[in-house]
C-alpha positions in Angstrom: -52.7 106.1 149.8 -55.5 108.3 148.5 -55.6 112.0 147.7 -55.8 115.1 149.9 -59.3 115.4 151.4 -61.8 117.7 149.6 -62.0 121.1 151.3 -65.8 121.2 150.8 -66.1 118.0 152.9 -63.8 119.5 155.5 -65.7 122.7 155.6 -69.1 121.0 156.1 -68.0 118.4 158.7 -64.7 119.3 160.4 -64.1 123.0 160.4 -65.5 125.6 162.7 -64.8 129.3 163.1 -63.0 130.5 166.1 -61.5 133.8 167.3 -57.9 134.6 166.2 -55.7 133.9 169.2 -52.2 135.5 168.8 -50.9 134.1 172.1 -52.0 130.5 171.2 -50.4 130.9 167.7 -47.1 132.1 169.3 -47.2 129.2 171.8 -47.8 126.6 169.1 -44.9 128.0 167.0 -42.7 128.0 170.1 -43.6 124.4 170.8 -42.8 123.5 167.2 -39.4 125.2 167.4 -38.5 123.3 170.6 -39.7 120.0 169.0 -37.5 120.8 165.9 -34.5 121.5 168.1 -35.1 118.2 169.9 -35.3 116.2 166.6 -32.2 117.8 165.3 -30.3 116.9 168.4 -30.7 113.2 167.7 -28.6 111.3 165.3 -30.8 109.5 162.8 -30.5 105.7 162.7 -32.5 102.7 161.4 -33.8 102.3 164.9 -35.2 105.9 165.3 -35.9 107.1 161.8 -39.6 106.4 162.1 -39.8 108.6 165.2 -37.8 111.3 163.6 -40.1 111.5 160.6 -43.1 111.3 163.0 -41.6 114.3 164.8 -41.3 116.3 161.6 -44.9 115.5 160.8 -46.0 116.7 164.3 -44.1 120.0 163.8 -45.8 120.5 160.4 -49.2 119.5 161.8 -48.8 122.0 164.8 -47.8 124.7 162.4 -50.9 124.0 160.2 -53.0 124.3 163.3 -51.5 127.7 163.9 -52.1 128.6 160.2 -55.8 127.8 160.5 -56.0 129.7 163.8 -54.4 132.7 162.2 -57.4 132.6 159.8 -60.0 132.1 162.5 -60.5 128.4 161.9 -60.2 125.2 163.8 -60.2 121.6 162.5 -61.2 118.4 164.2 -59.6 116.4 161.4 -55.8 116.5 160.6 -56.4 115.8 157.0 -58.4 119.0 156.7 -55.3 120.9 157.9 -53.5 119.7 154.7 -56.6 120.4 152.6 -56.8 124.0 153.9 -53.1 124.6 153.2 -53.5 123.3 149.7 -56.7 125.3 149.1 -55.0 128.5 150.2 -51.7 127.8 148.4 -52.4 125.6 145.3 -48.9 126.5 144.0 -47.5 124.4 146.8 -48.9 121.1 145.5 -45.6 119.2 146.0 -45.4 120.4 149.7 -49.1 119.5 150.3 -48.5 116.0 148.9 -45.4 115.6 151.0 -47.4 116.5 154.2 -50.1 114.1 153.1 -47.5 111.3 152.7 -45.9 112.1 156.1 -49.4 111.9 157.6 -50.0 108.6 156.0 -46.7 107.1 157.1 -47.2 108.5 160.7 -50.7 106.9 160.8 -49.3 103.5 159.6 -46.6 103.7 162.3 -49.0 104.6 165.1 -51.9 102.3 164.2 -50.2 99.3 162.6 -46.6 99.5 163.8 -45.3 99.9 160.3 -41.8 101.4 160.3 -40.8 104.3 158.1 -37.9 103.5 155.7 -34.6 105.3 156.0 -34.9 105.8 152.3 -38.0 108.1 152.8 -36.1 110.1 155.3 -33.0 110.4 153.2 -35.0 111.4 150.1 -37.0 114.1 152.0 -34.9 115.4 154.9 -34.0 118.6 153.1 -37.6 119.1 152.2 -38.8 118.7 155.8 -36.8 121.8 156.8 -37.9 123.8 153.7 -41.5 122.9 154.5 -41.3 124.0 158.1 -39.7 127.3 157.1 -42.4 127.8 154.4 -45.3 127.3 156.7 -43.7 129.4 159.4 -43.2 132.2 156.9 -46.9 132.0 155.8 -48.0 132.2 159.4 -45.8 135.2 160.2 -46.5 137.0 157.0 
């Protein structure tokens, strides 16, 4: 697992300016809230923990898309969503690294069939909720 992508690389290759779209931002946040409710409605088990963590990552990713949109940007690379979050909020290094780790595990699951350990979920489940609330607060601020 490497580090968070350099923002300058993101800016030069994967980021473009777009108009701020309040309706789209609201729709993305609504979708993220519904996804969160769905995830919370499932009891976590060894069989589904990978998909629960993947779901939390999808929520965070959607919210980061909304964060960029709020600032008139769009990314064609998910790693740049994390990079932008970290660039704008360097005091949230722990959170940025957690998002990066979630992204890494989700990619390992999707592309290589590697399951996510229950230990990772148990260690970070409280942080997932805090992270979602943090990003939502930043967007709505």
